[in-house]
ZADO-1210 file (C-alpha; in nm, 4 decimals, padded with zeros to 6 digits):
<atoms>
<atom x="08.7190" y="02.5065" z="-00.2894" code="UNK" pos="1"/>
<atom x="09.0168" y="02.6995" z="-00.3891" code="UNK" pos="2"/>
<atom x="09.0793" y="02.4596" z="-00.6779" code="UNK" pos="3"/>
<atom x="08.7099" y="02.4322" z="-00.8287" code="UNK" pos="4"/>
<atom x="08.7964" y="02.8467" z="-00.8325" code="UNK" pos="5"/>
<atom x="09.0453" y="02.7898" z="-01.0471" code="UNK" pos="6"/>
<atom x="08.8917" y="02.5595" z="-01.2676" code="UNK" pos="7"/>
<atom x="08.5879" y="02.8118" z="-01.3660" code="UNK" pos="8"/>
<atom x="08.7404" y="03.1382" z="-01.3337" code="UNK" pos="9"/>
<atom x="08.8638" y="03.3619" z="-01.6481" code="UNK" pos="10"/>
<atom x="09.2669" y="03.2564" z="-01.5745" code="UNK" pos="11"/>
<atom x="09.1506" y="02.9134" z="-01.5566" code="UNK" pos="12"/>
<atom x="09.4145" y="02.8251" z="-01.8464" code="UNK" pos="13"/>
<atom x="09.6475" y="03.0427" z="-01.6916" code="UNK" pos="14"/>
<atom x="09.6736" y="02.9042" z="-01.3568" code="UNK" pos="15"/>
<atom x="10.0233" y="02.7339" z="-01.3167" code="UNK" pos="16"/>
<atom x="09.9803" y="02.3186" z="-01.2449" code="UNK" pos="17"/>
<atom x="09.9687" y="02.2835" z="-00.8338" code="UNK" pos="18"/>
<atom x="10.0325" y="02.6280" z="-00.6827" code="UNK" pos="19"/>
<atom x="09.6028" y="02.6318" z="-00.6108" code="UNK" pos="20"/>
<atom x="09.6172" y="02.2690" z="-00.4563" code="UNK" pos="21"/>
<atom x="09.9403" y="02.3256" z="-00.2770" code="UNK" pos="22"/>
<atom x="09.8595" y="02.7231" z="-00.1612" code="UNK" pos="23"/>
<atom x="09.4893" y="02.6409" z="00.0113" code="UNK" pos="24"/>
<atom x="09.6879" y="02.3403" z="00.1924" code="UNK" pos="25"/>
<atom x="09.9912" y="02.5176" z="00.2767" code="UNK" pos="26"/>
<atom x="09.8300" y="02.7210" z="00.5859" code="UNK" pos="27"/>
<atom x="09.7433" y="02.4255" z="00.7789" code="UNK" pos="28"/>
<atom x="10.0390" y="02.2062" z="00.6892" code="UNK" pos="29"/>
<atom x="10.2860" y="02.3327" z="00.9850" code="UNK" pos="30"/>
<atom x="09.9819" y="02.2950" z="01.2454" code="UNK" pos="31"/>
<atom x="09.9554" y="01.9394" z="01.1474" code="UNK" pos="32"/>
<atom x="10.3284" y="01.9047" z="01.1441" code="UNK" pos="33"/>
<atom x="10.3539" y="02.0484" z="01.5056" code="UNK" pos="34"/>
<atom x="10.0308" y="01.8353" z="01.6216" code="UNK" pos="35"/>
<atom x="10.2127" y="01.5185" z="01.5184" code="UNK" pos="36"/>
<atom x="10.5370" y="01.6256" z="01.6487" code="UNK" pos="37"/>
<atom x="10.3820" y="01.6855" z="01.9647" code="UNK" pos="38"/>
<atom x="10.2356" y="01.4117" z="02.0030" code="UNK" pos="39"/>
<atom x="10.4807" y="01.1993" z="01.9227" code="UNK" pos="40"/>
<atom x="10.7404" y="01.4062" z="02.1533" code="UNK" pos="41"/>
<atom x="10.5039" y="01.4056" z="02.4766" code="UNK" pos="42"/>
<atom x="10.3156" y="01.0740" z="02.4378" code="UNK" pos="43"/>
<atom x="10.6151" y="00.8858" z="02.3469" code="UNK" pos="44"/>
<atom x="10.9335" y="01.0348" z="02.4643" code="UNK" pos="45"/>
<atom x="10.7881" y="01.2123" z="02.7392" code="UNK" pos="46"/>
<atom x="10.5547" y="00.9252" z="02.8032" code="UNK" pos="47"/>
<atom x="10.2632" y="01.1654" z="02.9035" code="UNK" pos="48"/>
<atom x="09.8771" y="01.0254" z="02.8517" code="UNK" pos="49"/>
<atom x="09.7253" y="01.1168" z="02.5848" code="UNK" pos="50"/>
<atom x="09.4633" y="01.3144" z="02.7929" code="UNK" pos="51"/>
<atom x="09.7113" y="01.6056" z="02.9009" code="UNK" pos="52"/>
<atom x="09.9119" y="01.6332" z="02.5369" code="UNK" pos="53"/>
<atom x="09.5939" y="01.7717" z="02.3467" code="UNK" pos="54"/>
<atom x="09.5417" y="02.0329" z="02.6050" code="UNK" pos="55"/>
<atom x="09.9205" y="02.1219" z="02.6454" code="UNK" pos="56"/>
<atom x="09.9187" y="02.1822" z="02.2860" code="UNK" pos="57"/>
<atom x="09.5821" y="02.3813" z="02.2567" code="UNK" pos="58"/>
<atom x="09.4570" y="02.5191" z="02.5586" code="UNK" pos="59"/>
<atom x="09.4102" y="02.8982" z="02.6014" code="UNK" pos="60"/>
<atom x="09.7813" y="02.8465" z="02.7479" code="UNK" pos="61"/>
<atom x="09.9115" y="02.5767" z="02.5224" code="UNK" pos="62"/>
<atom x="10.1790" y="02.6130" z="02.2835" code="UNK" pos="63"/>
<atom x="09.9380" y="02.6917" z="01.9860" code="UNK" pos="64"/>
<atom x="09.8649" y="03.0156" z="02.1556" code="UNK" pos="65"/>
<atom x="10.1675" y="03.1111" z="02.3412" code="UNK" pos="66"/>
<atom x="10.4516" y="02.9425" z="02.2391" code="UNK" pos="67"/>
<atom x="10.6746" y="03.1715" z="02.0240" code="UNK" pos="68"/>
<atom x="10.7824" y="02.8624" z="01.7617" code="UNK" pos="69"/>
<atom x="10.4236" y="02.7786" z="01.7075" code="UNK" pos="70"/>
<atom x="10.2713" y="03.1034" z="01.6873" code="UNK" pos="71"/>
<atom x="10.5416" y="03.1843" z="01.3751" code="UNK" pos="72"/>
<atom x="10.5064" y="02.8433" z="01.2386" code="UNK" pos="73"/>
<atom x="10.1381" y="02.8124" z="01.1914" code="UNK" pos="74"/>
<atom x="10.1197" y="03.1838" z="01.0926" code="UNK" pos="75"/>
<atom x="10.4149" y="03.2243" z="00.8213" code="UNK" pos="76"/>
<atom x="10.0873" y="03.1095" z="00.5237" code="UNK" pos="77"/>
<atom x="09.8049" y="03.1799" z="00.7361" code="UNK" pos="78"/>
<atom x="09.8360" y="03.5630" z="00.8476" code="UNK" pos="79"/>
<atom x="09.6982" y="03.7915" z="00.5770" code="UNK" pos="80"/>
<atom x="09.9987" y="04.0553" z="00.6576" code="UNK" pos="81"/>
<atom x="10.2623" y="03.7945" z="00.6004" code="UNK" pos="82"/>
<atom x="10.0658" y="03.6974" z="00.3043" code="UNK" pos="83"/>
<atom x="10.1062" y="04.0328" z="00.1800" code="UNK" pos="84"/>
<atom x="10.4735" y="04.1108" z="00.2761" code="UNK" pos="85"/>
<atom x="10.5261" y="03.7457" z="00.0818" code="UNK" pos="86"/>
<atom x="10.3277" y="03.8864" z="-00.2060" code="UNK" pos="87"/>
<atom x="10.4698" y="04.2171" z="-00.1899" code="UNK" pos="88"/>
<atom x="10.8528" y="04.0437" z="-00.2268" code="UNK" pos="89"/>
<atom x="10.7722" y="03.8318" z="-00.5212" code="UNK" pos="90"/>
<atom x="10.6084" y="04.1189" z="-00.7039" code="UNK" pos="91"/>
<atom x="10.9715" y="04.3171" z="-00.6471" code="UNK" pos="92"/>
<atom x="11.1531" y="03.9767" z="-00.7918" code="UNK" pos="93"/>
<atom x="10.9724" y="03.8857" z="-01.0546" code="UNK" pos="94"/>
<atom x="11.1678" y="04.0649" z="-01.3654" code="UNK" pos="95"/>
<atom x="11.4435" y="03.8192" z="-01.2340" code="UNK" pos="96"/>
<atom x="11.2385" y="03.4822" z="-01.1590" code="UNK" pos="97"/>
<atom x="10.9241" y="03.5031" z="-01.3876" code="UNK" pos="98"/>
<atom x="10.8050" y="03.1922" z="-01.3809" code="UNK" pos="99"/>
<atom x="10.8361" y="03.0770" z="-00.9887" code="UNK" pos="100"/>
<atom x="10.6947" y="03.4256" z="-00.8928" code="UNK" pos="101"/>
<atom x="10.4072" y="03.3332" z="-01.1319" code="UNK" pos="102"/>
<atom x="10.3747" y="03.0323" z="-00.9347" code="UNK" pos="103"/>
<atom x="10.4107" y="03.1840" z="-00.6142" code="UNK" pos="104"/>
<atom x="10.1412" y="03.4647" z="-00.6689" code="UNK" pos="105"/>
<atom x="09.8535" y="03.1972" z="-00.7342" code="UNK" pos="106"/>
<atom x="09.9754" y="03.0219" z="-00.4597" code="UNK" pos="107"/>
<atom x="09.9427" y="03.2992" z="-00.2346" code="UNK" pos="108"/>
<atom x="09.5959" y="03.3936" z="-00.3389" code="UNK" pos="109"/>
<atom x="09.5110" y="03.0229" z="-00.2480" code="UNK" pos="110"/>
<atom x="09.6836" y="03.0548" z="00.1067" code="UNK" pos="111"/>
<atom x="09.4801" y="03.3767" z="00.1040" code="UNK" pos="112"/>
<atom x="09.1838" y="03.2473" z="00.0143" code="UNK" pos="113"/>
<atom x="09.2146" y="02.9701" z="00.2940" code="UNK" pos="114"/>
<atom x="09.3242" y="03.2582" z="00.5361" code="UNK" pos="115"/>
<atom x="09.0025" y="03.4532" z="00.4812" code="UNK" pos="116"/>
<atom x="08.7410" y="03.1597" z="00.5384" code="UNK" pos="117"/>
<atom x="08.9669" y="03.0492" z="00.8109" code="UNK" pos="118"/>
<atom x="08.9250" y="03.4100" z="00.9722" code="UNK" pos="119"/>
<atom x="08.5268" y="03.4419" z="00.9150" code="UNK" pos="120"/>
<atom x="08.5015" y="03.0460" z="01.0685" code="UNK" pos="121"/>
<atom x="08.7279" y="03.0215" z="01.3623" code="UNK" pos="122"/>
<atom x="08.5814" y="03.2125" z="01.6770" code="UNK" pos="123"/>
<atom x="08.9267" y="03.2513" z="01.8874" code="UNK" pos="124"/>
<atom x="09.1202" y="03.0643" z="01.7076" code="UNK" pos="125"/>
<atom x="09.1443" y="03.2004" z="01.3497" code="UNK" pos="126"/>
<atom x="09.5063" y="03.3537" z="01.2051" code="UNK" pos="127"/>
<atom x="09.6940" y="03.6054" z="01.3525" code="UNK" pos="128"/>
<atom x="09.5483" y="03.9174" z="01.1575" code="UNK" pos="129"/>
<atom x="09.8982" y="04.1259" z="01.2223" code="UNK" pos="130"/>
<atom x="10.1496" y="03.8795" z="01.2267" code="UNK" pos="131"/>
<atom x="10.5067" y="03.8978" z="01.2395" code="UNK" pos="132"/>
<atom x="10.4319" y="04.2739" z="01.3545" code="UNK" pos="133"/>
<atom x="10.1643" y="04.1911" z="01.6534" code="UNK" pos="134"/>
<atom x="10.1383" y="03.8657" z="01.7689" code="UNK" pos="135"/>
<atom x="09.8178" y="03.8053" z="01.9759" code="UNK" pos="136"/>
<atom x="09.5107" y="03.9439" z="01.7297" code="UNK" pos="137"/>
<atom x="09.2707" y="03.7516" z="01.6113" code="UNK" pos="138"/>
<atom x="08.8836" y="03.8291" z="01.4685" code="UNK" pos="139"/>
<atom x="08.6736" y="03.7145" z="01.6905" code="UNK" pos="140"/>
<atom x="08.4059" y="03.5298" z="01.4759" code="UNK" pos="141"/>
<atom x="08.0585" y="03.4797" z="01.5856" code="UNK" pos="142"/>
<atom x="08.0679" y="03.1317" z="01.4004" code="UNK" pos="143"/>
<atom x="08.3405" y="02.8189" z="01.4831" code="UNK" pos="144"/>
<atom x="08.3432" y="02.5299" z="01.1798" code="UNK" pos="145"/>
<atom x="08.3990" y="02.3216" z="01.4905" code="UNK" pos="146"/>
<atom x="08.2529" y="02.4521" z="01.8114" code="UNK" pos="147"/>
<atom x="07.9433" y="02.3839" z="01.8800" code="UNK" pos="148"/>
<atom x="07.8848" y="02.7096" z="02.1296" code="UNK" pos="149"/>
<atom x="07.9364" y="02.9023" z="01.7977" code="UNK" pos="150"/>
<atom x="07.7112" y="02.7214" z="01.5268" code="UNK" pos="151"/>
<atom x="07.9574" y="02.4422" z="01.4550" code="UNK" pos="152"/>
<atom x="07.6945" y="02.1669" z="01.3766" code="UNK" pos="153"/>
<atom x="07.5158" y="02.3902" z="01.1644" code="UNK" pos="154"/>
<atom x="07.8333" y="02.4869" z="00.9733" code="UNK" pos="155"/>
<atom x="07.9896" y="02.1256" z="00.9755" code="UNK" pos="156"/>
<atom x="07.6187" y="02.0248" z="00.7815" code="UNK" pos="157"/>
<atom x="07.6951" y="02.3425" z="00.5614" code="UNK" pos="158"/>
<atom x="08.0361" y="02.2069" z="00.5039" code="UNK" pos="159"/>
<atom x="07.9990" y="01.8594" z="00.4335" code="UNK" pos="160"/>
<atom x="07.7576" y="01.9750" z="00.1343" code="UNK" pos="161"/>
<atom x="07.9773" y="02.1964" z="-00.0024" code="UNK" pos="162"/>
<atom x="08.2089" y="01.9589" z="00.0032" code="UNK" pos="163"/>
<atom x="07.9968" y="01.7221" z="-00.2111" code="UNK" pos="164"/>
<atom x="07.9033" y="01.9803" z="-00.4259" code="UNK" pos="165"/>
<atom x="08.2622" y="02.0417" z="-00.5036" code="UNK" pos="166"/>
<atom x="08.4301" y="01.7072" z="-00.5278" code="UNK" pos="167"/>
<atom x="08.1082" y="01.6173" z="-00.7626" code="UNK" pos="168"/>
<atom x="08.1966" y="01.9371" z="-00.9970" code="UNK" pos="169"/>
<atom x="08.5705" y="01.8346" z="-00.9962" code="UNK" pos="170"/>
<atom x="08.4892" y="01.4565" z="-01.0718" code="UNK" pos="171"/>
<atom x="08.2893" y="01.6045" z="-01.3713" code="UNK" pos="172"/>
<atom x="08.5658" y="01.8436" z="-01.4830" code="UNK" pos="173"/>
<atom x="08.8048" y="01.5599" z="-01.4862" code="UNK" pos="174"/>
<atom x="08.5554" y="01.2986" z="-01.6575" code="UNK" pos="175"/>
<atom x="08.4812" y="01.5202" z="-01.9455" code="UNK" pos="176"/>
<atom x="08.8633" y="01.6245" z="-01.9584" code="UNK" pos="177"/>
<atom x="08.9368" y="01.2687" z="-02.0034" code="UNK" pos="178"/>
<atom x="08.6373" y="01.1975" z="-02.2518" code="UNK" pos="179"/>
<atom x="08.7966" y="01.5083" z="-02.4818" code="UNK" pos="180"/>
<atom x="09.1199" y="01.3370" z="-02.4393" code="UNK" pos="181"/>
<atom x="08.9979" y="01.0028" z="-02.5838" code="UNK" pos="182"/>
<atom x="08.8026" y="01.1598" z="-02.8460" code="UNK" pos="183"/>
<atom x="09.0993" y="01.3268" z="-02.9569" code="UNK" pos="184"/>
<atom x="09.3402" y="00.9901" z="-02.9996" code="UNK" pos="185"/>
<atom x="09.0047" y="00.8331" z="-03.1547" code="UNK" pos="186"/>
<atom x="08.9655" y="01.0792" z="-03.4209" code="UNK" pos="187"/>
<atom x="09.3685" y="01.0971" z="-03.4815" code="UNK" pos="188"/>
<atom x="09.3514" y="00.6928" z="-03.5595" code="UNK" pos="189"/>
<atom x="09.0893" y="00.7475" z="-03.7959" code="UNK" pos="190"/>
<atom x="09.2423" y="00.9808" z="-03.9725" code="UNK" pos="191"/>
<atom x="09.5462" y="00.7407" z="-04.0143" code="UNK" pos="192"/>
</atoms>
């Protein structure tokens, strides 16, 4: 979604390469890494049955909600407050490192959009709103993208349709771009 927005807005030629793509993935990368590490650690190292590993990580009494390391790592690029702090810091040093700060600000904008969508689509497990100052407050959304008790199936259908539309748009944009490149090179060869 974020990459598509970067392709159609008035800023489409000003967005640093990869900043939006990485920024849209960055909020979830820590959770993926911790989940993979937890599965390996608990299943392989401690030899727990797989059925015990997932609840230990994600139940309300599990690591996701209670372990300071998990909370901090997951909310660094997820919390609106944390993103605002990082954005402010990048604005303060932008004269010293203008190119990096420009890239980083687009990266943070993509993280913020991801976070906003997560806040609205996670019933009780969304990003912490005031991290790093407060470590428990989450927006309780009436919708969950995965929980069937909170319209998860309906949202899943919407998400699949949205994903298909966005992928088609990006593929068409990529095809049009490659077609323009081919016509540019063929016109140059004709001129020679």
